[in-house]
PyMOL CGO cylinders between C-alpha atoms (Angstrom):
from pymol import cmd
from pymol.cgo import CYLINDER

trace = [
    CYLINDER, 11.69, 30.32, -70.10, 10.57, 26.89, -68.41, 0.3, 1, 1, 1, 1, 1, 1,
    CYLINDER, 10.57, 26.89, -68.41, 6.99, 27.59, -67.08, 0.3, 1, 1, 1, 1, 1, 1,
    CYLINDER, 6.99, 27.59, -67.08, 5.41, 24.08, -67.85, 0.3, 1, 1, 1, 1, 1, 1,
    CYLINDER, 5.41, 24.08, -67.85, 5.88, 20.48, -68.67, 0.3, 1, 1, 1, 1, 1, 1,
    CYLINDER, 5.88, 20.48, -68.67, 4.00, 17.80, -71.12, 0.3, 1, 1, 1, 1, 1, 1,
    CYLINDER, 4.00, 17.80, -71.12, 5.31, 14.36, -70.49, 0.3, 1, 1, 1, 1, 1, 1,
    CYLINDER, 5.31, 14.36, -70.49, 4.89, 10.92, -71.99, 0.3, 1, 1, 1, 1, 1, 1,
    CYLINDER, 4.89, 10.92, -71.99, 3.86, 8.32, -70.08, 0.3, 1, 1, 1, 1, 1, 1,
    CYLINDER, 3.86, 8.32, -70.08, 4.71, 4.81, -71.62, 0.3, 1, 1, 1, 1, 1, 1,
    CYLINDER, 4.71, 4.81, -71.62, 8.21, 4.31, -70.87, 0.3, 1, 1, 1, 1, 1, 1,
    CYLINDER, 8.21, 4.31, -70.87, 8.74, 8.04, -69.81, 0.3, 1, 1, 1, 1, 1, 1,
    CYLINDER, 8.74, 8.04, -69.81, 7.11, 8.19, -66.62, 0.3, 1, 1, 1, 1, 1, 1,
    CYLINDER, 7.11, 8.19, -66.62, 5.77, 4.24, -66.03, 0.3, 1, 1, 1, 1, 1, 1,
    CYLINDER, 5.77, 4.24, -66.03, 7.72, 1.41, -66.39, 0.3, 1, 1, 1, 1, 1, 1,
    CYLINDER, 7.72, 1.41, -66.39, 5.33, -0.08, -68.46, 0.3, 1, 1, 1, 1, 1, 1,
    CYLINDER, 5.33, -0.08, -68.46, 6.52, -0.60, -72.27, 0.3, 1, 1, 1, 1, 1, 1,
    CYLINDER, 6.52, -0.60, -72.27, 7.29, -4.18, -71.30, 0.3, 1, 1, 1, 1, 1, 1,
    CYLINDER, 7.29, -4.18, -71.30, 3.69, -5.06, -69.60, 0.3, 1, 1, 1, 1, 1, 1,
    CYLINDER, 3.69, -5.06, -69.60, 2.36, -3.58, -73.02, 0.3, 1, 1, 1, 1, 1, 1,
    CYLINDER, 2.36, -3.58, -73.02, 4.62, -5.91, -74.99, 0.3, 1, 1, 1, 1, 1, 1,
    CYLINDER, 4.62, -5.91, -74.99, 3.29, -8.74, -72.76, 0.3, 1, 1, 1, 1, 1, 1,
    CYLINDER, 3.29, -8.74, -72.76, -0.26, -8.15, -73.47, 0.3, 1, 1, 1, 1, 1, 1,
    CYLINDER, -0.26, -8.15, -73.47, -0.01, -7.52, -77.03, 0.3, 1, 1, 1, 1, 1, 1,
    CYLINDER, -0.01, -7.52, -77.03, 1.84, -10.47, -77.21, 0.3, 1, 1, 1, 1, 1, 1,
    CYLINDER, 1.84, -10.47, -77.21, -0.38, -12.46, -75.24, 0.3, 1, 1, 1, 1, 1, 1,
    CYLINDER, -0.38, -12.46, -75.24, -3.68, -11.65, -77.78, 0.3, 1, 1, 1, 1, 1, 1,
    CYLINDER, -3.68, -11.65, -77.78, -1.35, -11.87, -80.72, 0.3, 1, 1, 1, 1, 1, 1,
    CYLINDER, -1.35, -11.87, -80.72, 0.30, -15.45, -80.15, 0.3, 1, 1, 1, 1, 1, 1,
    CYLINDER, 0.30, -15.45, -80.15, -3.13, -17.43, -80.96, 0.3, 1, 1, 1, 1, 1, 1,
    CYLINDER, -3.13, -17.43, -80.96, -3.14, -15.88, -84.45, 0.3, 1, 1, 1, 1, 1, 1,
    CYLINDER, -3.14, -15.88, -84.45, 0.31, -17.07, -85.27, 0.3, 1, 1, 1, 1, 1, 1,
    CYLINDER, 0.31, -17.07, -85.27, 2.00, -13.76, -84.67, 0.3, 1, 1, 1, 1, 1, 1,
    CYLINDER, 2.00, -13.76, -84.67, 5.02, -14.12, -82.11, 0.3, 1, 1, 1, 1, 1, 1,
    CYLINDER, 5.02, -14.12, -82.11, 6.55, -10.55, -81.60, 0.3, 1, 1, 1, 1, 1, 1,
    CYLINDER, 6.55, -10.55, -81.60, 9.75, -9.83, -80.96, 0.3, 1, 1, 1, 1, 1, 1,
    CYLINDER, 9.75, -9.83, -80.96, 11.03, -7.62, -77.78, 0.3, 1, 1, 1, 1, 1, 1,
    CYLINDER, 11.03, -7.62, -77.78, 13.71, -5.58, -79.81, 0.3, 1, 1, 1, 1, 1, 1,
    CYLINDER, 13.71, -5.58, -79.81, 11.20, -5.24, -82.83, 0.3, 1, 1, 1, 1, 1, 1,
    CYLINDER, 11.20, -5.24, -82.83, 8.56, -3.87, -80.92, 0.3, 1, 1, 1, 1, 1, 1,
    CYLINDER, 8.56, -3.87, -80.92, 10.84, -1.66, -79.09, 0.3, 1, 1, 1, 1, 1, 1,
    CYLINDER, 10.84, -1.66, -79.09, 12.24, -0.26, -82.13, 0.3, 1, 1, 1, 1, 1, 1,
    CYLINDER, 12.24, -0.26, -82.13, 9.16, -0.18, -84.38, 0.3, 1, 1, 1, 1, 1, 1,
    CYLINDER, 9.16, -0.18, -84.38, 6.30, -0.31, -82.36, 0.3, 1, 1, 1, 1, 1, 1,
    CYLINDER, 6.30, -0.31, -82.36, 6.76, 2.78, -79.33, 0.3, 1, 1, 1, 1, 1, 1,
    CYLINDER, 6.76, 2.78, -79.33, 5.56, 6.21, -79.00, 0.3, 1, 1, 1, 1, 1, 1,
    CYLINDER, 5.56, 6.21, -79.00, 2.04, 5.14, -81.12, 0.3, 1, 1, 1, 1, 1, 1,
    CYLINDER, 2.04, 5.14, -81.12, -1.65, 4.61, -79.99, 0.3, 1, 1, 1, 1, 1, 1,
    CYLINDER, -1.65, 4.61, -79.99, -2.78, 0.86, -79.38, 0.3, 1, 1, 1, 1, 1, 1,
    CYLINDER, -2.78, 0.86, -79.38, -4.44, 0.96, -82.50, 0.3, 1, 1, 1, 1, 1, 1,
    CYLINDER, -4.44, 0.96, -82.50, -1.55, 2.25, -84.62, 0.3, 1, 1, 1, 1, 1, 1,
    CYLINDER, -1.55, 2.25, -84.62, 0.36, -0.11, -83.09, 0.3, 1, 1, 1, 1, 1, 1,
    CYLINDER, 0.36, -0.11, -83.09, -2.01, -3.50, -83.66, 0.3, 1, 1, 1, 1, 1, 1,
    CYLINDER, -2.01, -3.50, -83.66, -2.11, -2.61, -87.32, 0.3, 1, 1, 1, 1, 1, 1,
    CYLINDER, -2.11, -2.61, -87.32, 1.19, -1.90, -88.18, 0.3, 1, 1, 1, 1, 1, 1,
    CYLINDER, 1.19, -1.90, -88.18, 1.97, -4.75, -86.49, 0.3, 1, 1, 1, 1, 1, 1,
    CYLINDER, 1.97, -4.75, -86.49, -0.74, -7.06, -88.64, 0.3, 1, 1, 1, 1, 1, 1,
    CYLINDER, -0.74, -7.06, -88.64, 0.37, -5.60, -91.82, 0.3, 1, 1, 1, 1, 1, 1,
    CYLINDER, 0.37, -5.60, -91.82, 4.08, -5.92, -90.58, 0.3, 1, 1, 1, 1, 1, 1,
    CYLINDER, 4.08, -5.92, -90.58, 3.30, -9.73, -90.11, 0.3, 1, 1, 1, 1, 1, 1,
    CYLINDER, 3.30, -9.73, -90.11, 1.28, -10.32, -93.36, 0.3, 1, 1, 1, 1, 1, 1,
    CYLINDER, 1.28, -10.32, -93.36, -1.60, -10.72, -91.20, 0.3, 1, 1, 1, 1, 1, 1,
    CYLINDER, -1.60, -10.72, -91.20, -4.13, -8.04, -92.93, 0.3, 1, 1, 1, 1, 1, 1,
    CYLINDER, -4.13, -8.04, -92.93, -6.97, -10.11, -92.98, 0.3, 1, 1, 1, 1, 1, 1,
    CYLINDER, -6.97, -10.11, -92.98, -7.17, -9.83, -89.12, 0.3, 1, 1, 1, 1, 1, 1,
    CYLINDER, -7.17, -9.83, -89.12, -7.57, -5.92, -89.32, 0.3, 1, 1, 1, 1, 1, 1,
    CYLINDER, -7.57, -5.92, -89.32, -11.39, -6.35, -89.51, 0.3, 1, 1, 1, 1, 1, 1,
    CYLINDER, -11.39, -6.35, -89.51, -11.31, -7.90, -85.90, 0.3, 1, 1, 1, 1, 1, 1,
    CYLINDER, -11.31, -7.90, -85.90, -9.73, -4.73, -84.48, 0.3, 1, 1, 1, 1, 1, 1,
    CYLINDER, -9.73, -4.73, -84.48, -11.90, -3.72, -82.21, 0.3, 1, 1, 1, 1, 1, 1,
    CYLINDER, -11.90, -3.72, -82.21, -11.96, -7.15, -80.60, 0.3, 1, 1, 1, 1, 1, 1,
    CYLINDER, -11.96, -7.15, -80.60, -8.20, -7.40, -80.47, 0.3, 1, 1, 1, 1, 1, 1,
    CYLINDER, -8.20, -7.40, -80.47, -8.16, -4.13, -78.76, 0.3, 1, 1, 1, 1, 1, 1,
    CYLINDER, -8.16, -4.13, -78.76, -10.54, -5.12, -76.11, 0.3, 1, 1, 1, 1, 1, 1,
    CYLINDER, -10.54, -5.12, -76.11, -8.66, -8.18, -75.70, 0.3, 1, 1, 1, 1, 1, 1,
    CYLINDER, -8.66, -8.18, -75.70, -5.45, -6.39, -75.11, 0.3, 1, 1, 1, 1, 1, 1,
    CYLINDER, -5.45, -6.39, -75.11, -6.84, -3.65, -72.78, 0.3, 1, 1, 1, 1, 1, 1,
    CYLINDER, -6.84, -3.65, -72.78, -8.36, -6.57, -70.71, 0.3, 1, 1, 1, 1, 1, 1,
    CYLINDER, -8.36, -6.57, -70.71, -4.54, -7.96, -70.78, 0.3, 1, 1, 1, 1, 1, 1,
    CYLINDER, -4.54, -7.96, -70.78, -3.10, -4.76, -69.93, 0.3, 1, 1, 1, 1, 1, 1,
    CYLINDER, -3.10, -4.76, -69.93, -5.58, -4.16, -66.69, 0.3, 1, 1, 1, 1, 1, 1,
    CYLINDER, -5.58, -4.16, -66.69, -4.76, -7.15, -65.31, 0.3, 1, 1, 1, 1, 1, 1,
    CYLINDER, -4.76, -7.15, -65.31, -1.03, -5.72, -65.73, 0.3, 1, 1, 1, 1, 1, 1,
    CYLINDER, -1.03, -5.72, -65.73, -1.87, -2.56, -63.83, 0.3, 1, 1, 1, 1, 1, 1,
    CYLINDER, -1.87, -2.56, -63.83, -3.46, -4.24, -61.26, 0.3, 1, 1, 1, 1, 1, 1,
    CYLINDER, -3.46, -4.24, -61.26, -0.84, -6.13, -60.55, 0.3, 1, 1, 1, 1, 1, 1,
    CYLINDER, -0.84, -6.13, -60.55, 1.24, -2.82, -60.44, 0.3, 1, 1, 1, 1, 1, 1,
    CYLINDER, 1.24, -2.82, -60.44, 3.03, -0.33, -62.78, 0.3, 1, 1, 1, 1, 1, 1,
    CYLINDER, 3.03, -0.33, -62.78, 6.20, 1.09, -61.21, 0.3, 1, 1, 1, 1, 1, 1,
    CYLINDER, 6.20, 1.09, -61.21, 7.33, 4.57, -62.00, 0.3, 1, 1, 1, 1, 1, 1,
    CYLINDER, 7.33, 4.57, -62.00, 10.39, 5.24, -64.03, 0.3, 1, 1, 1, 1, 1, 1,
    CYLINDER, 10.39, 5.24, -64.03, 13.62, 5.49, -62.11, 0.3, 1, 1, 1, 1, 1, 1,
    CYLINDER, 13.62, 5.49, -62.11, 13.48, 9.24, -61.10, 0.3, 1, 1, 1, 1, 1, 1,
    CYLINDER, 13.48, 9.24, -61.10, 10.08, 10.13, -62.05, 0.3, 1, 1, 1, 1, 1, 1,
    CYLINDER, 10.08, 10.13, -62.05, 8.58, 10.72, -58.71, 0.3, 1, 1, 1, 1, 1, 1,
    CYLINDER, 8.58, 10.72, -58.71, 11.44, 13.32, -57.99, 0.3, 1, 1, 1, 1, 1, 1,
    CYLINDER, 11.44, 13.32, -57.99, 11.25, 14.89, -61.43, 0.3, 1, 1, 1, 1, 1, 1,
    CYLINDER, 11.25, 14.89, -61.43, 7.27, 15.37, -60.85, 0.3, 1, 1, 1, 1, 1, 1,
    CYLINDER, 7.27, 15.37, -60.85, 8.03, 17.16, -57.29, 0.3, 1, 1, 1, 1, 1, 1,
    CYLINDER, 8.03, 17.16, -57.29, 10.36, 19.29, -58.85, 0.3, 1, 1, 1, 1, 1, 1,
    CYLINDER, 10.36, 19.29, -58.85, 8.72, 20.25, -61.61, 0.3, 1, 1, 1, 1, 1, 1,
    CYLINDER, 8.72, 20.25, -61.61, 5.24, 20.63, -59.88, 0.3, 1, 1, 1, 1, 1, 1,
    CYLINDER, 5.24, 20.63, -59.88, 7.30, 23.86, -58.78, 0.3, 1, 1, 1, 1, 1, 1,
    CYLINDER, 7.30, 23.86, -58.78, 8.07, 25.37, -61.91, 0.3, 1, 1, 1, 1, 1, 1,
    CYLINDER, 8.07, 25.37, -61.91, 4.22, 24.98, -63.33, 0.3, 1, 1, 1, 1, 1, 1,
    CYLINDER, 4.22, 24.98, -63.33, 1.34, 23.24, -64.38, 0.3, 1, 1, 1, 1, 1, 1,
    CYLINDER, 1.34, 23.24, -64.38, 2.27, 19.60, -65.78, 0.3, 1, 1, 1, 1, 1, 1,
    CYLINDER, 2.27, 19.60, -65.78, 0.14, 17.40, -68.11, 0.3, 1, 1, 1, 1, 1, 1,
    CYLINDER, 0.14, 17.40, -68.11, 0.51, 14.00, -69.98, 0.3, 1, 1, 1, 1, 1, 1,
    CYLINDER, 0.51, 14.00, -69.98, 0.40, 13.28, -73.43, 0.3, 1, 1, 1, 1, 1, 1,
    CYLINDER, 0.40, 13.28, -73.43, 0.43, 9.78, -74.25, 0.3, 1, 1, 1, 1, 1, 1,
    CYLINDER, 0.43, 9.78, -74.25, -1.15, 6.96, -77.03, 0.3, 1, 1, 1, 1, 1, 1,
    CYLINDER, -1.15, 6.96, -77.03, -2.37, 4.97, -73.88, 0.3, 1, 1, 1, 1, 1, 1,
    CYLINDER, -2.37, 4.97, -73.88, -5.75, 4.84, -72.66, 0.3, 1, 1, 1, 1, 1, 1,
    CYLINDER, -5.75, 4.84, -72.66, -6.76, 7.27, -70.15, 0.3, 1, 1, 1, 1, 1, 1,
    CYLINDER, -6.76, 7.27, -70.15, -7.90, 4.99, -67.32, 0.3, 1, 1, 1, 1, 1, 1,
    CYLINDER, -7.90, 4.99, -67.32, -4.61, 3.19, -67.77, 0.3, 1, 1, 1, 1, 1, 1,
    CYLINDER, -4.61, 3.19, -67.77, -2.76, 6.24, -67.32, 0.3, 1, 1, 1, 1, 1, 1,
    CYLINDER, -2.76, 6.24, -67.32, -4.95, 7.53, -64.68, 0.3, 1, 1, 1, 1, 1, 1,
    CYLINDER, -4.95, 7.53, -64.68, -5.23, 3.99, -62.61, 0.3, 1, 1, 1, 1, 1, 1,
    CYLINDER, -5.23, 3.99, -62.61, -1.27, 4.05, -62.53, 0.3, 1, 1, 1, 1, 1, 1,
    CYLINDER, -1.27, 4.05, -62.53, -0.62, 7.65, -61.62, 0.3, 1, 1, 1, 1, 1, 1,
    CYLINDER, -0.62, 7.65, -61.62, -3.22, 7.15, -59.08, 0.3, 1, 1, 1, 1, 1, 1,
    CYLINDER, -3.22, 7.15, -59.08, -1.24, 3.81, -57.53, 0.3, 1, 1, 1, 1, 1, 1,
    CYLINDER, -1.24, 3.81, -57.53, 1.79, 5.85, -57.54, 0.3, 1, 1, 1, 1, 1, 1,
    CYLINDER, 1.79, 5.85, -57.54, 0.31, 8.70, -55.70, 0.3, 1, 1, 1, 1, 1, 1,
    CYLINDER, 0.31, 8.70, -55.70, 1.00, 11.65, -58.37, 0.3, 1, 1, 1, 1, 1, 1,
    CYLINDER, 1.00, 11.65, -58.37, -2.35, 12.03, -60.14, 0.3, 1, 1, 1, 1, 1, 1,
    CYLINDER, -2.35, 12.03, -60.14, -2.84, 15.51, -58.55, 0.3, 1, 1, 1, 1, 1, 1,
    CYLINDER, -2.84, 15.51, -58.55, 0.30, 16.78, -59.81, 0.3, 1, 1, 1, 1, 1, 1,
    CYLINDER, 0.30, 16.78, -59.81, -0.96, 17.07, -63.20, 0.3, 1, 1, 1, 1, 1, 1,
    CYLINDER, -0.96, 17.07, -63.20, -3.47, 19.56, -64.55, 0.3, 1, 1, 1, 1, 1, 1,
    CYLINDER, -3.47, 19.56, -64.55, -4.63, 17.91, -67.65, 0.3, 1, 1, 1, 1, 1, 1,
    CYLINDER, -4.63, 17.91, -67.65, -4.03, 14.27, -69.22, 0.3, 1, 1, 1, 1, 1, 1,
    CYLINDER, -4.03, 14.27, -69.22, -4.49, 14.06, -73.25, 0.3, 1, 1, 1, 1, 1, 1,
    CYLINDER, -4.49, 14.06, -73.25, -4.44, 10.37, -73.88, 0.3, 1, 1, 1, 1, 1, 1,
    CYLINDER, -4.44, 10.37, -73.88, -5.77, 8.11, -76.92, 0.3, 1, 1, 1, 1, 1, 1,
    CYLINDER, -5.77, 8.11, -76.92, -9.50, 8.64, -76.84, 0.3, 1, 1, 1, 1, 1, 1,
    CYLINDER, -9.50, 8.64, -76.84, -8.89, 12.72, -77.19, 0.3, 1, 1, 1, 1, 1, 1,
    CYLINDER, -8.89, 12.72, -77.19, -6.90, 12.65, -80.38, 0.3, 1, 1, 1, 1, 1, 1,
    CYLINDER, -6.90, 12.65, -80.38, -7.64, 11.34, -84.16, 0.3, 1, 1, 1, 1, 1, 1,
    CYLINDER, -7.64, 11.34, -84.16, -4.14, 11.08, -84.86, 0.3, 1, 1, 1, 1, 1, 1,
    CYLINDER, -4.14, 11.08, -84.86, -1.55, 9.27, -82.61, 0.3, 1, 1, 1, 1, 1, 1,
    CYLINDER, -1.55, 9.27, -82.61, 2.38, 10.52, -82.82, 0.3, 1, 1, 1, 1, 1, 1,
    CYLINDER, 2.38, 10.52, -82.82, 4.32, 11.44, -84.36, 0.3, 1, 1, 1, 1, 1, 1,
    CYLINDER, 4.32, 11.44, -84.36, 1.27, 13.68, -85.40, 0.3, 1, 1, 1, 1, 1, 1,
    CYLINDER, 1.27, 13.68, -85.40, 1.42, 16.90, -83.39, 0.3, 1, 1, 1, 1, 1, 1,
    CYLINDER, 1.42, 16.90, -83.39, -2.34, 17.27, -82.22, 0.3, 1, 1, 1, 1, 1, 1,
    CYLINDER, -2.34, 17.27, -82.22, -1.91, 15.47, -78.45, 0.3, 1, 1, 1, 1, 1, 1,
    CYLINDER, -1.91, 15.47, -78.45, 1.03, 18.38, -78.01, 0.3, 1, 1, 1, 1, 1, 1,
    CYLINDER, 1.03, 18.38, -78.01, -0.89, 20.97, -79.12, 0.3, 1, 1, 1, 1, 1, 1,
    CYLINDER, -0.89, 20.97, -79.12, -4.10, 20.10, -77.19, 0.3, 1, 1, 1, 1, 1, 1,
    CYLINDER, -4.10, 20.10, -77.19, -2.12, 19.70, -74.25, 0.3, 1, 1, 1, 1, 1, 1,
    CYLINDER, -2.12, 19.70, -74.25, -0.65, 22.93, -74.46, 0.3, 1, 1, 1, 1, 1, 1,
    CYLINDER, -0.65, 22.93, -74.46, -4.23, 24.46, -75.51, 0.3, 1, 1, 1, 1, 1, 1,
    CYLINDER, -4.23, 24.46, -75.51, -5.23, 23.25, -71.94, 0.3, 1, 1, 1, 1, 1, 1,
    CYLINDER, -5.23, 23.25, -71.94, -2.34, 24.12, -69.96, 0.3, 1, 1, 1, 1, 1, 1,
    CYLINDER, -2.34, 24.12, -69.96, -3.31, 27.45, -71.29, 0.3, 1, 1, 1, 1, 1, 1,
    CYLINDER, -3.31, 27.45, -71.29, -6.16, 27.33, -68.92, 0.3, 1, 1, 1, 1, 1, 1,
    CYLINDER, -6.16, 27.33, -68.92, -4.24, 27.20, -65.85, 0.3, 1, 1, 1, 1, 1, 1,
    CYLINDER, -4.24, 27.20, -65.85, -1.40, 30.05, -67.28, 0.3, 1, 1, 1, 1, 1, 1,
    CYLINDER, -1.40, 30.05, -67.28, -2.71, 31.80, -70.28, 0.3, 1, 1, 1, 1, 1, 1,
    CYLINDER, -2.71, 31.80, -70.28, 0.07, 33.66, -71.11, 0.3, 1, 1, 1, 1, 1, 1,
    CYLINDER, 0.07, 33.66, -71.11, 1.97, 30.07, -71.56, 0.3, 1, 1, 1, 1, 1, 1,
    CYLINDER, 1.97, 30.07, -71.56, 3.97, 29.98, -74.88, 0.3, 1, 1, 1, 1, 1, 1,
    CYLINDER, 3.97, 29.98, -74.88, 4.62, 27.04, -76.48, 0.3, 1, 1, 1, 1, 1, 1,
    CYLINDER, 4.62, 27.04, -76.48, 8.19, 27.27, -76.78, 0.3, 1, 1, 1, 1, 1, 1,
    CYLINDER, 8.19, 27.27, -76.78, 8.35, 27.83, -72.81, 0.3, 1, 1, 1, 1, 1, 1,
    CYLINDER, 8.35, 27.83, -72.81, 6.73, 24.20, -72.23, 0.3, 1, 1, 1, 1, 1, 1,
    CYLINDER, 6.73, 24.20, -72.23, 9.05, 21.44, -72.43, 0.3, 1, 1, 1, 1, 1, 1,
    CYLINDER, 9.05, 21.44, -72.43, 7.94, 18.06, -73.76, 0.3, 1, 1, 1, 1, 1, 1,
    CYLINDER, 7.94, 18.06, -73.76, 9.50, 15.02, -72.09, 0.3, 1, 1, 1, 1, 1, 1,
    CYLINDER, 9.50, 15.02, -72.09, 9.90, 12.04, -74.35, 0.3, 1, 1, 1, 1, 1, 1,
    CYLINDER, 9.90, 12.04, -74.35, 11.38, 8.68, -74.54, 0.3, 1, 1, 1, 1, 1, 1,
    CYLINDER, 11.38, 8.68, -74.54, 10.78, 7.46, -78.39, 0.3, 1, 1, 1, 1, 1, 1,
    CYLINDER, 10.78, 7.46, -78.39, 11.77, 9.04, -81.94, 0.3, 1, 1, 1, 1, 1, 1,
    CYLINDER, 11.77, 9.04, -81.94, 7.72, 9.50, -82.89, 0.3, 1, 1, 1, 1, 1, 1,
    CYLINDER, 7.72, 9.50, -82.89, 6.70, 11.34, -79.63, 0.3, 1, 1, 1, 1, 1, 1,
    CYLINDER, 6.70, 11.34, -79.63, 10.23, 13.83, -80.12, 0.3, 1, 1, 1, 1, 1, 1,
    CYLINDER, 10.23, 13.83, -80.12, 8.67, 14.50, -83.48, 0.3, 1, 1, 1, 1, 1, 1,
    CYLINDER, 8.67, 14.50, -83.48, 5.30, 15.19, -82.76, 0.3, 1, 1, 1, 1, 1, 1,
    CYLINDER, 5.30, 15.19, -82.76, 6.22, 17.68, -79.88, 0.3, 1, 1, 1, 1, 1, 1,
    CYLINDER, 6.22, 17.68, -79.88, 8.60, 19.22, -81.94, 0.3, 1, 1, 1, 1, 1, 1,
    CYLINDER, 8.60, 19.22, -81.94, 5.95, 19.83, -84.93, 0.3, 1, 1, 1, 1, 1, 1,
    CYLINDER, 5.95, 19.83, -84.93, 3.66, 21.19, -82.04, 0.3, 1, 1, 1, 1, 1, 1,
    CYLINDER, 3.66, 21.19, -82.04, 6.87, 23.68, -81.16, 0.3, 1, 1, 1, 1, 1, 1,
    CYLINDER, 6.87, 23.68, -81.16, 7.67, 22.22, -78.04, 0.3, 1, 1, 1, 1, 1, 1,
    CYLINDER, 7.67, 22.22, -78.04, 11.75, 21.67, -76.96, 0.3, 1, 1, 1, 1, 1, 1,
    CYLINDER, 11.75, 21.67, -76.96, 12.41, 18.26, -75.86, 0.3, 1, 1, 1, 1, 1, 1,
    CYLINDER, 12.41, 18.26, -75.86, 14.08, 16.26, -72.97, 0.3, 1, 1, 1, 1, 1, 1,
    CYLINDER, 14.08, 16.26, -72.97, 14.31, 12.75, -74.02, 0.3, 1, 1, 1, 1, 1, 1,
    CYLINDER, 14.31, 12.75, -74.02, 14.94, 10.06, -71.39, 0.3, 1, 1, 1, 1, 1, 1,
    CYLINDER, 14.94, 10.06, -71.39, 17.09, 6.68, -72.88, 0.3, 1, 1, 1, 1, 1, 1,
    CYLINDER, 17.09, 6.68, -72.88, 14.78, 4.26, -71.33, 0.3, 1, 1, 1, 1, 1, 1,
    CYLINDER, 14.78, 4.26, -71.33, 13.31, 2.69, -74.14, 0.3, 1, 1, 1, 1, 1, 1,
    CYLINDER, 13.31, 2.69, -74.14, 15.55, 3.51, -77.15, 0.3, 1, 1, 1, 1, 1, 1,
    CYLINDER, 15.55, 3.51, -77.15, 19.33, 3.86, -76.62, 0.3, 1, 1, 1, 1, 1, 1,
    CYLINDER, 19.33, 3.86, -76.62, 20.79, 7.53, -76.52, 0.3, 1, 1, 1, 1, 1, 1,
    CYLINDER, 20.79, 7.53, -76.52, 21.50, 7.64, -80.40, 0.3, 1, 1, 1, 1, 1, 1,
    CYLINDER, 21.50, 7.64, -80.40, 18.05, 7.15, -81.34, 0.3, 1, 1, 1, 1, 1, 1,
    CYLINDER, 18.05, 7.15, -81.34, 17.10, 10.32, -79.51, 0.3, 1, 1, 1, 1, 1, 1,
    CYLINDER, 17.10, 10.32, -79.51, 19.44, 12.66, -81.07, 0.3, 1, 1, 1, 1, 1, 1,
    CYLINDER, 19.44, 12.66, -81.07, 16.79, 14.73, -82.21, 0.3, 1, 1, 1, 1, 1, 1,
    CYLINDER, 16.79, 14.73, -82.21, 15.89, 15.95, -78.94, 0.3, 1, 1, 1, 1, 1, 1,
    CYLINDER, 15.89, 15.95, -78.94, 17.77, 19.05, -77.56, 0.3, 1, 1, 1, 1, 1, 1,
    CYLINDER, 17.77, 19.05, -77.56, 18.57, 17.17, -74.44, 0.3, 1, 1, 1, 1, 1, 1,
    CYLINDER, 18.57, 17.17, -74.44, 19.18, 13.90, -73.53, 0.3, 1, 1, 1, 1, 1, 1,
    CYLINDER, 19.18, 13.90, -73.53, 19.61, 12.10, -70.65, 0.3, 1, 1, 1, 1, 1, 1,
    CYLINDER, 19.61, 12.10, -70.65, 20.10, 8.26, -69.27, 0.3, 1, 1, 1, 1, 1, 1,
    CYLINDER, 20.10, 8.26, -69.27, 17.19, 8.31, -66.74, 0.3, 1, 1, 1, 1, 1, 1,
    CYLINDER, 17.19, 8.31, -66.74, 14.95, 11.11, -64.98, 0.3, 1, 1, 1, 1, 1, 1,
    CYLINDER, 14.95, 11.11, -64.98, 17.35, 10.55, -62.11, 0.3, 1, 1, 1, 1, 1, 1,
    CYLINDER, 17.35, 10.55, -62.11, 20.04, 12.36, -64.15, 0.3, 1, 1, 1, 1, 1, 1,
    CYLINDER, 20.04, 12.36, -64.15, 18.26, 15.58, -65.26, 0.3, 1, 1, 1, 1, 1, 1,
    CYLINDER, 18.26, 15.58, -65.26, 20.31, 18.98, -64.22, 0.3, 1, 1, 1, 1, 1, 1,
    CYLINDER, 20.31, 18.98, -64.22, 17.60, 21.40, -63.11, 0.3, 1, 1, 1, 1, 1, 1,
    CYLINDER, 17.60, 21.40, -63.11, 20.14, 24.05, -63.27, 0.3, 1, 1, 1, 1, 1, 1,
    CYLINDER, 20.14, 24.05, -63.27, 20.56, 23.24, -67.14, 0.3, 1, 1, 1, 1, 1, 1,
    CYLINDER, 20.56, 23.24, -67.14, 17.12, 22.67, -67.46, 0.3, 1, 1, 1, 1, 1, 1,
    CYLINDER, 17.12, 22.67, -67.46, 16.23, 25.96, -66.20, 0.3, 1, 1, 1, 1, 1, 1,
    CYLINDER, 16.23, 25.96, -66.20, 18.63, 27.70, -68.72, 0.3, 1, 1, 1, 1, 1, 1,
    CYLINDER, 18.63, 27.70, -68.72, 18.04, 28.79, -71.99, 0.3, 1, 1, 1, 1, 1, 1,
    CYLINDER, 18.04, 28.79, -71.99, 20.43, 26.56, -73.53, 0.3, 1, 1, 1, 1, 1, 1,
    CYLINDER, 20.43, 26.56, -73.53, 18.44, 23.78, -72.92, 0.3, 1, 1, 1, 1, 1, 1,
    CYLINDER, 18.44, 23.78, -72.92, 15.91, 25.03, -75.65, 0.3, 1, 1, 1, 1, 1, 1,
    CYLINDER, 15.91, 25.03, -75.65, 18.39, 25.43, -78.18, 0.3, 1, 1, 1, 1, 1, 1,
    CYLINDER, 18.39, 25.43, -78.18, 17.00, 22.47, -80.53, 0.3, 1, 1, 1, 1, 1, 1,
    CYLINDER, 17.00, 22.47, -80.53, 20.15, 20.61, -81.70, 0.3, 1, 1, 1, 1, 1, 1,
    CYLINDER, 20.15, 20.61, -81.70, 20.54, 20.01, -85.36, 0.3, 1, 1, 1, 1, 1, 1,
]
cmd.load_cgo(trace, "trace")
């Protein structure tokens, strides 16, 4: 039975992955690393900023910059803050989806983004009060596809719904790493093809083109929770 939701943030709720790409590009270009947009969306989505940076440096043969990781991440956070201040919109259908979901049960965010970034965008959009909890990069030791974030989010939602079973909490994701993280934690997944093609999201129980396409009758049915094989 559908009773709660844990949602990814970047690319799922917030139309922010392009801003993250631009922020990383601005920070890395002076070091001779020129990111390709398709490579970024294929290779680096669904992980924390630190994991993204470290993977990118290794992929581009710049392991010598790894000791400067904290400086580069601070610079990226500063770049991202400017883009958030300029305005980050919610993804199509996200507002209506959240309004409907909040009538079902408690909501939480599970994201590899920084807590301040998530909070700022949700407040800009006027939906922060709909969320019982936000699990952000600072809250976990390991990012997706590790299930730590989803397990923590589920435990926090149980403070609001003590008898919540993990199978009754739906994860909403846009990237394969996030789908795997949610499944490893025992949650069924609704995948949204906003940043990756539907074929890349086939591990999820349900795949929709955007949150505007969610069939709430189907979502509330037990059929929605039968994991695709």
